[in-house]
C-alpha positions as CSV (number, residue, x, y, z in Angstrom):
1,X,35.2,-24.0,-9.5
2,X,33.1,-20.9,-9.2
3,X,29.7,-20.6,-8.3
4,X,27.6,-18.1,-10.3
5,X,25.1,-16.1,-8.3
6,X,22.4,-14.5,-9.7
7,X,20.8,-11.4,-8.3
8,X,17.5,-12.0,-6.4
9,X,14.9,-10.9,-8.9
10,X,11.8,-11.6,-6.8
11,X,11.5,-8.2,-5.4
12,X,11.4,-7.1,-9.2
13,X,8.4,-9.6,-10.0
14,X,6.4,-8.5,-6.9
15,X,6.8,-4.4,-7.9
16,X,5.8,-5.5,-11.4
17,X,2.7,-7.5,-10.0
18,X,1.9,-4.5,-7.8
19,X,2.0,-1.9,-10.6
20,X,-0.3,-4.3,-13.0
21,X,-2.5,-4.6,-10.1
22,X,-2.7,-0.9,-9.3
23,X,-3.1,-0.3,-13.0
24,X,-6.1,-2.9,-13.4
25,X,-8.0,-1.4,-10.3
26,X,-7.4,2.0,-11.6
27,X,-8.9,1.1,-15.0
28,X,-12.0,-0.4,-13.1
29,X,-12.2,2.4,-11.0
30,X,-12.4,4.8,-13.9
31,X,-15.0,2.5,-15.8
32,X,-17.2,2.5,-12.6
33,X,-17.1,6.1,-12.2
34,X,-18.1,6.9,-15.7
35,X,-21.0,4.3,-15.5
36,X,-22.0,6.1,-12.6
37,X,-21.9,9.6,-14.6
38,X,-23.9,8.1,-17.1
39,X,-26.6,6.9,-14.9
40,X,-26.6,10.1,-13.3
41,X,-27.4,11.8,-16.6
42,X,-29.8,9.5,-17.8
43,X,-31.7,9.8,-14.5
44,X,-31.5,13.7,-14.4
45,X,-32.7,13.9,-18.1
46,X,-35.5,11.3,-17.3
47,X,-36.7,13.2,-14.4
48,X,-36.7,16.9,-15.6
49,X,-39.7,18.6,-15.2
50,X,-41.8,19.4,-18.2
51,X,-41.7,23.0,-19.5
């Protein structure tokens, strides 16, 4: 009787999880940068000197 051996797919799953984690981290970082830029814009507009 032959024993079927399936290839080890743990490496594939780990790579997929790492890509997913990196993508989520990238999105969160992007949002944080956008929020920071928005705060800077509001701050600079509110502290402009009056002409």
